[in-house]
A tleap script that builds the chain and sets N, CA, C and O, in Angstrom:
source leaprc.protein.ff14SB
mol = sequence {
  NMET PHE ARG LEU PHE ARG VAL GLU GLY GLY
  SER MET SER PRO ASP ILE SER ASP GLY SER
  PHE VAL LEU THR SER ARG LEU PHE ARG HIE
  VAL GLN VAL GLY HIE ILE VAL ALA VAL ASP
  HIE GLU VAL TYR GLY PHE ILE VAL LYS ARG
  VAL ALA LYS VAL ALA PRO ASP GLY GLN LEU
  TRP LEU GLU GLY THR ASN VAL SER SER LEU
  THR SER GLU ARG ILE GLY TRP VAL SER PRO
  ARG ARG VAL LEU GLY LYS VAL TRP TRP PHE
  SER ARG TYR ARG HIE CCYS
}
set mol.1.N position { 12.872 2.932 21.007 }
set mol.1.CA position { 11.749 1.763 20.529 }
set mol.1.C position { 10.814 2.317 19.671 }
set mol.1.O position { 10.209 1.246 19.699 }
set mol.2.N position { 9.883 3.244 18.663 }
set mol.2.CA position { 9.209 2.906 17.940 }
set mol.2.C position { 9.445 4.834 17.725 }
set mol.2.O position { 8.911 5.622 18.506 }
set mol.3.N position { 10.252 5.254 16.637 }
set mol.3.CA position { 10.736 6.524 15.999 }
set mol.3.C position { 10.649 6.849 14.757 }
set mol.3.O position { 11.267 6.216 13.902 }
set mol.4.N position { 9.526 8.337 14.336 }
set mol.4.CA position { 9.052 8.512 13.346 }
set mol.4.C position { 9.482 9.455 12.486 }
set mol.4.O position { 9.421 10.631 12.847 }
set mol.5.N position { 10.011 9.110 11.153 }
set mol.5.CA position { 10.978 9.897 10.716 }
set mol.5.C position { 10.223 9.918 9.398 }
set mol.5.O position { 9.654 8.962 8.872 }
set mol.6.N position { 10.322 11.307 8.899 }
set mol.6.CA position { 10.940 12.355 7.481 }
set mol.6.C position { 10.720 11.832 6.639 }
set mol.6.O position { 10.695 10.752 7.229 }
set mol.7.N position { 10.388 11.427 5.112 }
set mol.7.CA position { 11.745 11.209 3.890 }
set mol.7.C position { 12.242 12.132 3.437 }
set mol.7.O position { 11.374 12.971 3.197 }
set mol.8.N position { 13.523 12.567 3.085 }
set mol.8.CA position { 13.891 13.789 2.614 }
set mol.8.C position { 13.997 12.839 1.264 }
set mol.8.O position { 14.633 11.825 1.548 }
set mol.9.N position { 13.367 12.861 -0.774 }
set mol.9.CA position { 13.952 12.474 -1.587 }
set mol.9.C position { 13.398 11.127 -2.026 }
set mol.9.O position { 12.904 10.393 -1.170 }
set mol.10.N position { 13.448 10.732 -3.375 }
set mol.10.CA position { 12.773 9.951 -3.658 }
set mol.10.C position { 12.816 8.817 -4.357 }
set mol.10.O position { 12.034 8.317 -5.166 }
set mol.11.N position { 14.010 8.434 -3.858 }
set mol.11.CA position { 14.652 6.795 -3.805 }
set mol.11.C position { 13.836 5.716 -4.061 }
set mol.11.O position { 13.992 5.006 -5.054 }
set mol.12.N position { 12.777 5.500 -3.043 }
set mol.12.CA position { 11.895 4.198 -3.076 }
set mol.12.C position { 10.183 4.690 -3.336 }
set mol.12.O position { 9.092 4.219 -3.017 }
set mol.13.N position { 10.724 6.071 -4.203 }
set mol.13.CA position { 9.017 5.889 -4.475 }
set mol.13.C position { 9.271 4.813 -5.918 }
set mol.13.O position { 10.258 4.283 -6.429 }
set mol.14.N position { 7.944 4.845 -6.183 }
set mol.14.CA position { 7.262 5.116 -5.737 }
set mol.14.C position { 6.343 4.410 -4.280 }
set mol.14.O position { 5.426 5.053 -3.769 }
set mol.15.N position { 6.634 3.458 -3.918 }
set mol.15.CA position { 6.582 3.551 -2.283 }
set mol.15.C position { 6.543 3.845 -1.974 }
set mol.15.O position { 5.421 3.910 -1.472 }
set mol.16.N position { 7.745 4.921 -1.369 }
set mol.16.CA position { 7.638 5.739 -0.343 }
set mol.16.C position { 8.422 6.898 -0.794 }
set mol.16.O position { 9.597 6.942 -1.158 }
set mol.17.N position { 7.521 7.847 -0.697 }
set mol.17.CA position { 7.678 9.595 -1.379 }
set mol.17.C position { 8.537 10.223 -0.518 }
set mol.17.O position { 8.938 10.044 0.631 }
set mol.18.N position { 8.667 10.836 -1.210 }
set mol.18.CA position { 10.250 13.092 -0.510 }
set mol.18.C position { 8.677 13.060 -0.037 }
set mol.18.O position { 7.688 12.757 -0.705 }
set mol.19.N position { 8.782 13.521 1.497 }
set mol.19.CA position { 7.724 13.919 2.058 }
set mol.19.C position { 7.316 12.981 3.179 }
set mol.19.O position { 7.262 13.473 4.306 }
set mol.20.N position { 6.969 11.474 2.998 }
set mol.20.CA position { 6.364 10.794 3.875 }
set mol.20.C position { 7.109 10.631 5.116 }
set mol.20.O position { 8.316 10.714 5.341 }
set mol.21.N position { 5.964 10.340 5.984 }
set mol.21.CA position { 6.745 9.786 6.681 }
set mol.21.C position { 6.965 8.175 7.386 }
set mol.21.O position { 6.077 7.435 6.963 }
set mol.22.N position { 7.522 7.757 7.946 }
set mol.22.CA position { 8.079 6.580 8.137 }
set mol.22.C position { 8.106 6.221 9.120 }
set mol.22.O position { 9.007 6.925 9.576 }
set mol.23.N position { 7.638 5.305 10.293 }
set mol.23.CA position { 7.746 4.347 11.582 }
set mol.23.C position { 8.232 3.029 11.784 }
set mol.23.O position { 7.769 1.916 11.534 }
set mol.24.N position { 9.448 3.503 12.381 }
set mol.24.CA position { 10.344 2.306 12.554 }
set mol.24.C position { 9.929 1.898 13.870 }
set mol.24.O position { 9.036 2.367 14.574 }
set mol.25.N position { 11.141 0.444 14.202 }
set mol.25.CA position { 10.727 -0.391 15.317 }
set mol.25.C position { 12.393 -0.908 15.310 }
set mol.25.O position { 12.799 -1.425 14.269 }
set mol.26.N position { 13.236 -0.780 16.345 }
set mol.26.CA position { 14.033 -1.603 17.074 }
set mol.26.C position { 13.831 -3.016 17.705 }
set mol.26.O position { 14.510 -3.896 18.235 }
set mol.27.N position { 12.634 -2.782 17.391 }
set mol.27.CA position { 11.657 -4.271 17.848 }
set mol.27.C position { 11.885 -5.754 17.173 }
set mol.27.O position { 11.132 -6.711 17.355 }
set mol.28.N position { 12.973 -5.759 16.425 }
set mol.28.CA position { 12.902 -7.232 15.934 }
set mol.28.C position { 14.469 -8.052 16.313 }
set mol.28.O position { 15.344 -7.537 17.009 }
set mol.29.N position { 14.577 -9.732 15.531 }
set mol.29.CA position { 15.717 -10.147 15.837 }
set mol.29.C position { 17.012 -9.776 15.132 }
set mol.29.O position { 18.014 -9.219 15.582 }
set mol.30.N position { 16.599 -10.456 13.292 }
set mol.30.CA position { 17.250 -10.361 12.573 }
set mol.30.C position { 16.506 -8.863 11.399 }
set mol.30.O position { 15.371 -8.399 11.288 }
set mol.31.N position { 17.713 -8.568 10.791 }
set mol.31.CA position { 17.350 -8.059 9.632 }
set mol.31.C position { 16.889 -9.185 8.650 }
set mol.31.O position { 17.479 -10.265 8.677 }
set mol.32.N position { 15.729 -8.945 7.682 }
set mol.32.CA position { 15.844 -9.946 6.815 }
set mol.32.C position { 15.667 -9.211 4.714 }
set mol.32.O position { 15.141 -8.152 4.373 }
set mol.33.N position { 16.300 -10.238 3.826 }
set mol.33.CA position { 16.250 -9.643 2.787 }
set mol.33.C position { 14.446 -9.209 2.610 }
set mol.33.O position { 13.468 -9.893 2.912 }
set mol.34.N position { 14.503 -7.987 2.081 }
set mol.34.CA position { 13.010 -7.567 1.587 }
set mol.34.C position { 12.640 -6.312 2.622 }
set mol.34.O position { 12.247 -5.183 2.329 }
set mol.35.N position { 12.889 -6.872 3.880 }
set mol.35.CA position { 12.857 -5.668 4.868 }
set mol.35.C position { 13.267 -4.243 4.398 }
set mol.35.O position { 14.282 -3.995 3.748 }
set mol.36.N position { 12.145 -3.151 4.900 }
set mol.36.CA position { 12.839 -1.316 4.372 }
set mol.36.C position { 13.569 -1.041 6.210 }
set mol.36.O position { 13.129 -1.403 7.301 }
set mol.37.N position { 14.388 -0.526 5.961 }
set mol.37.CA position { 14.981 0.021 7.159 }
set mol.37.C position { 16.050 1.032 6.648 }
set mol.37.O position { 16.885 1.027 5.743 }
set mol.38.N position { 15.506 2.257 8.017 }
set mol.38.CA position { 16.503 3.251 8.136 }
set mol.38.C position { 17.683 3.381 9.122 }
set mol.38.O position { 17.833 2.973 10.274 }
set mol.39.N position { 18.552 4.158 8.197 }
set mol.39.CA position { 19.514 3.500 8.492 }
set mol.39.C position { 20.448 4.723 8.763 }
set mol.39.O position { 20.209 5.726 8.090 }
set mol.40.N position { 21.878 4.800 10.004 }
set mol.40.CA position { 21.980 5.629 9.705 }
set mol.40.C position { 23.715 6.118 8.925 }
set mol.40.O position { 24.871 6.180 9.344 }
set mol.41.N position { 23.077 6.353 7.740 }
set mol.41.CA position { 24.892 5.668 6.857 }
set mol.41.C position { 26.279 7.095 7.095 }
set mol.41.O position { 26.316 8.325 7.128 }
set mol.42.N position { 27.148 6.034 7.199 }
set mol.42.CA position { 28.301 7.079 7.565 }
set mol.42.C position { 28.535 8.133 6.926 }
set mol.42.O position { 29.151 9.067 7.440 }
set mol.43.N position { 27.897 8.163 5.202 }
set mol.43.CA position { 28.012 8.728 4.082 }
set mol.43.C position { 27.440 9.731 4.191 }
set mol.43.O position { 27.748 10.852 4.594 }
set mol.44.N position { 26.304 9.150 3.693 }
set mol.44.CA position { 24.988 9.517 2.966 }
set mol.44.C position { 23.766 10.387 4.160 }
set mol.44.O position { 22.900 11.215 3.876 }
set mol.45.N position { 24.265 9.600 5.982 }
set mol.45.CA position { 23.759 10.177 6.468 }
set mol.45.C position { 22.384 9.166 7.200 }
set mol.45.O position { 22.603 8.222 7.959 }
set mol.46.N position { 20.711 9.705 6.687 }
set mol.46.CA position { 19.640 9.538 7.102 }
set mol.46.C position { 18.808 8.822 5.665 }
set mol.46.O position { 17.950 9.420 5.016 }
set mol.47.N position { 19.305 7.413 5.378 }
set mol.47.CA position { 18.320 6.459 4.473 }
set mol.47.C position { 17.338 5.826 4.830 }
set mol.47.O position { 17.224 5.660 6.044 }
set mol.48.N position { 16.421 5.325 4.043 }
set mol.48.CA position { 15.548 4.658 3.695 }
set mol.48.C position { 15.834 3.700 2.590 }
set mol.48.O position { 15.533 3.959 1.425 }
set mol.49.N position { 16.382 2.657 2.934 }
set mol.49.CA position { 16.422 1.141 1.841 }
set mol.49.C position { 15.959 0.004 1.582 }
set mol.49.O position { 15.323 -0.268 2.600 }
set mol.50.N position { 15.833 -1.065 0.701 }
set mol.50.CA position { 15.086 -1.944 1.421 }
set mol.50.C position { 16.465 -2.825 1.454 }
set mol.50.O position { 17.380 -2.550 0.677 }
set mol.51.N position { 16.559 -3.835 2.340 }
set mol.51.CA position { 17.473 -4.398 2.141 }
set mol.51.C position { 17.698 -5.889 1.070 }
set mol.51.O position { 16.806 -6.735 1.118 }
set mol.52.N position { 18.387 -6.024 0.544 }
set mol.52.CA position { 18.776 -6.997 -1.182 }
set mol.52.C position { 19.414 -8.613 -0.654 }
set mol.52.O position { 18.989 -9.760 -0.792 }
set mol.53.N position { 20.860 -7.912 0.124 }
set mol.53.CA position { 21.625 -8.975 0.157 }
set mol.53.C position { 21.546 -8.678 2.477 }
set mol.53.O position { 21.292 -7.719 3.206 }
set mol.54.N position { 21.980 -10.315 2.726 }
set mol.54.CA position { 22.540 -10.107 4.054 }
set mol.54.C position { 23.804 -10.836 4.083 }
set mol.54.O position { 23.489 -11.912 3.574 }
set mol.55.N position { 25.361 -10.913 4.446 }
set mol.55.CA position { 25.936 -11.807 4.581 }
set mol.55.C position { 25.987 -11.992 5.605 }
set mol.55.O position { 25.495 -11.357 6.538 }
set mol.56.N position { 26.812 -13.223 5.594 }
set mol.56.CA position { 27.277 -14.006 6.708 }
set mol.56.C position { 27.532 -13.630 8.192 }
set mol.56.O position { 27.435 -14.297 9.223 }
set mol.57.N position { 27.919 -12.230 7.939 }
set mol.57.CA position { 28.940 -11.493 8.762 }
set mol.57.C position { 27.241 -11.107 10.040 }
set mol.57.O position { 26.973 -11.083 11.242 }
set mol.58.N position { 26.612 -10.901 8.773 }
set mol.58.CA position { 25.401 -9.355 9.248 }
set mol.58.C position { 25.026 -7.849 8.483 }
set mol.58.O position { 24.195 -6.950 8.616 }
set mol.59.N position { 26.160 -8.171 7.622 }
set mol.59.CA position { 25.974 -7.039 6.968 }
set mol.59.C position { 25.470 -7.022 5.802 }
set mol.59.O position { 25.463 -7.978 5.026 }
set mol.60.N position { 24.783 -5.382 5.501 }
set mol.60.CA position { 23.990 -5.304 4.400 }
set mol.60.C position { 23.606 -4.605 3.286 }
set mol.60.O position { 23.319 -3.416 3.420 }
set mol.61.N position { 23.533 -5.284 1.895 }
set mol.61.CA position { 23.673 -4.797 1.001 }
set mol.61.C position { 22.242 -4.155 0.655 }
set mol.61.O position { 21.246 -4.878 0.673 }
set mol.62.N position { 22.140 -2.664 0.310 }
set mol.62.CA position { 20.954 -2.155 0.308 }
set mol.62.C position { 20.535 -1.493 -1.652 }
set mol.62.O position { 21.280 -1.245 -2.600 }
set mol.63.N position { 19.521 -1.452 -1.538 }
set mol.63.CA position { 18.707 -0.917 -2.650 }
set mol.63.C position { 18.033 -0.233 -2.461 }
set mol.63.O position { 17.383 -0.567 -1.471 }
set mol.64.N position { 17.475 1.421 -3.188 }
set mol.64.CA position { 16.358 1.631 -3.459 }
set mol.64.C position { 15.449 0.651 -4.621 }
set mol.64.O position { 15.639 -0.459 -5.116 }
set mol.65.N position { 14.373 1.705 -4.753 }
set mol.65.CA position { 12.970 1.587 -6.121 }
set mol.65.C position { 13.643 1.971 -7.106 }
set mol.65.O position { 14.098 1.397 -8.095 }
set mol.66.N position { 13.666 3.465 -6.567 }
set mol.66.CA position { 13.526 4.212 -8.064 }
set mol.66.C position { 15.125 4.621 -8.891 }
set mol.66.O position { 16.115 4.997 -8.263 }
set mol.67.N position { 15.089 4.492 -9.990 }
set mol.67.CA position { 16.160 4.210 -10.595 }
set mol.67.C position { 17.578 5.656 -10.306 }
set mol.67.O position { 18.804 5.620 -10.410 }
set mol.68.N position { 16.504 6.882 -9.885 }
set mol.68.CA position { 17.524 8.144 -9.662 }
set mol.68.C position { 17.987 7.709 -7.916 }
set mol.68.O position { 18.204 8.586 -7.080 }
set mol.69.N position { 18.066 6.339 -7.634 }
set mol.69.CA position { 18.526 6.374 -6.156 }
set mol.69.C position { 19.614 5.875 -6.472 }
set mol.69.O position { 19.861 5.369 -7.567 }
set mol.70.N position { 20.889 6.040 -4.891 }
set mol.70.CA position { 21.973 5.696 -4.730 }
set mol.70.C position { 22.340 4.431 -5.115 }
set mol.70.O position { 21.894 3.353 -4.721 }
set mol.71.N position { 23.283 4.688 -6.005 }
set mol.71.CA position { 23.562 2.597 -6.409 }
set mol.71.C position { 23.768 1.684 -5.390 }
set mol.71.O position { 24.634 2.041 -4.591 }
set mol.72.N position { 23.336 0.808 -5.207 }
set mol.72.CA position { 24.074 -0.281 -3.993 }
set mol.72.C position { 25.367 0.246 -4.174 }
set mol.72.O position { 25.835 0.953 -3.281 }
set mol.73.N position { 25.919 0.044 -5.044 }
set mol.73.CA position { 27.504 -0.255 -4.789 }
set mol.73.C position { 28.557 1.320 -4.326 }
set mol.73.O position { 29.748 1.441 -4.043 }
set mol.74.N position { 27.326 2.402 -4.444 }
set mol.74.CA position { 27.756 3.584 -3.594 }
set mol.74.C position { 27.645 3.094 -2.056 }
set mol.74.O position { 28.572 2.967 -1.256 }
set mol.75.N position { 26.386 2.874 -1.871 }
set mol.75.CA position { 26.175 2.652 -0.102 }
set mol.75.C position { 26.953 1.858 0.198 }
set mol.75.O position { 27.774 2.166 1.061 }
set mol.76.N position { 26.996 0.201 -0.557 }
set mol.76.CA position { 28.554 -0.548 -0.061 }
set mol.76.C position { 27.384 -1.087 1.296 }
set mol.76.O position { 26.312 -0.683 1.746 }
set mol.77.N position { 28.310 -2.181 1.565 }
set mol.77.CA position { 27.907 -2.652 2.678 }
set mol.77.C position { 27.835 -1.583 4.103 }
set mol.77.O position { 28.582 -0.735 4.590 }
set mol.78.N position { 26.823 -2.021 4.354 }
set mol.78.CA position { 26.455 -1.656 6.065 }
set mol.78.C position { 26.197 -2.076 7.383 }
set mol.78.O position { 25.515 -3.090 7.532 }
set mol.79.N position { 26.744 -1.302 8.635 }
set mol.79.CA position { 27.165 -2.596 9.850 }
set mol.79.C position { 25.413 -2.453 10.177 }
set mol.79.O position { 24.808 -1.395 10.010 }
set mol.80.N position { 24.759 -3.742 10.671 }
set mol.80.CA position { 23.731 -3.730 11.038 }
set mol.80.C position { 23.326 -3.113 12.210 }
set mol.80.O position { 22.138 -3.089 12.534 }
set mol.81.N position { 24.501 -2.443 13.100 }
set mol.81.CA position { 24.777 -1.819 13.849 }
set mol.81.C position { 23.876 0.243 13.942 }
set mol.81.O position { 23.337 1.001 14.749 }
set mol.82.N position { 24.408 0.154 12.100 }
set mol.82.CA position { 24.188 1.860 11.525 }
set mol.82.C position { 22.192 1.437 11.769 }
set mol.82.O position { 21.306 2.291 11.756 }
set mol.83.N position { 22.082 0.646 11.873 }
set mol.83.CA position { 20.350 0.424 11.280 }
set mol.83.C position { 19.390 0.789 12.805 }
set mol.83.O position { 19.340 0.175 13.870 }
set mol.84.N position { 18.616 2.205 12.289 }
set mol.84.CA position { 18.068 2.742 12.763 }
set mol.84.C position { 16.641 1.952 13.299 }
set mol.84.O position { 16.346 2.153 14.477 }
set mol.85.N position { 15.971 1.289 12.696 }
set mol.85.CA position { 14.796 0.319 12.919 }
set mol.85.C position { 14.044 -0.330 11.649 }
set mol.85.O position { 14.156 0.297 10.596 }
set mol.86.N position { 13.636 -0.974 11.643 }
set mol.86.CA position { 13.190 -1.483 10.448 }
set mol.86.C position { 12.065 -0.322 10.674 }
set mol.86.O position { 11.858 0.355 11.681 }
set mol.87.N position { 11.160 -0.311 8.937 }
set mol.87.CA position { 9.812 0.677 8.859 }
set mol.87.C position { 8.759 -0.785 8.423 }
set mol.87.O position { 8.566 -1.625 7.544 }
set mol.88.N position { 8.114 -0.128 10.322 }
set mol.88.CA position { 6.531 -1.327 9.845 }
set mol.88.C position { 5.656 -0.333 9.119 }
set mol.88.O position { 4.678 -0.883 8.612 }
set mol.89.N position { 5.710 0.743 8.954 }
set mol.89.CA position { 4.374 1.704 8.497 }
set mol.89.C position { 5.081 2.768 7.960 }
set mol.89.O position { 6.177 3.065 8.436 }
set mol.90.N position { 4.391 3.650 6.627 }
set mol.90.CA position { 5.136 4.451 5.991 }
set mol.90.C position { 3.447 5.300 5.553 }
set mol.90.O position { 2.429 4.787 5.086 }
set mol.91.N position { 3.649 6.322 5.828 }
set mol.91.CA position { 2.281 7.423 4.799 }
set mol.91.C position { 2.815 7.169 3.266 }
set mol.91.O position { 3.854 6.878 2.673 }
set mol.92.N position { 1.627 7.425 3.046 }
set mol.92.CA position { 1.879 7.809 1.355 }
set mol.92.C position { 1.566 8.841 1.002 }
set mol.92.O position { 0.410 9.048 0.634 }
set mol.93.N position { 2.675 9.968 1.012 }
set mol.93.CA position { 2.289 11.375 0.486 }
set mol.93.C position { 2.304 11.464 -0.361 }
set mol.93.O position { 3.118 10.731 -0.923 }
set mol.94.N position { 1.430 12.438 -1.303 }
set mol.94.CA position { 1.618 12.853 -2.510 }
set mol.94.C position { 1.651 14.346 -2.779 }
set mol.94.O position { 0.829 14.993 -2.131 }
set mol.95.N position { 2.603 15.164 -3.781 }
set mol.95.CA position { 2.629 16.015 -3.917 }
set mol.95.C position { 1.234 16.227 -4.591 }
set mol.95.O position { 0.422 15.526 -5.195 }
set mol.96.N position { 1.378 17.881 -4.091 }
set mol.96.CA position { -0.427 18.620 -5.429 }
set mol.96.C position { -0.071 19.135 -6.325 }
set mol.96.O position { -0.876 19.588 -7.138 }
savepdb mol mol.pdb
quit
């Protein structure tokens, strides 16, 4: 139902920084543009990204918020079956 993950990397900063925690839930009906999701990507493993597009067949086009993020083109279309959960909450971890 709910899962807690630690984010490694700054692809979603400044919103979600390296070392932050995200709380995800599978309790949603549809992923929509603008949602932040945790995904088990077949090449890149665990990633947290924002949904930029949803294809008619449900495939997701994801993007990071930081310019150093993997490009959407490298990530490619992602099956909704790869979604581990929608991010409902995240910590705002800051390096000292």
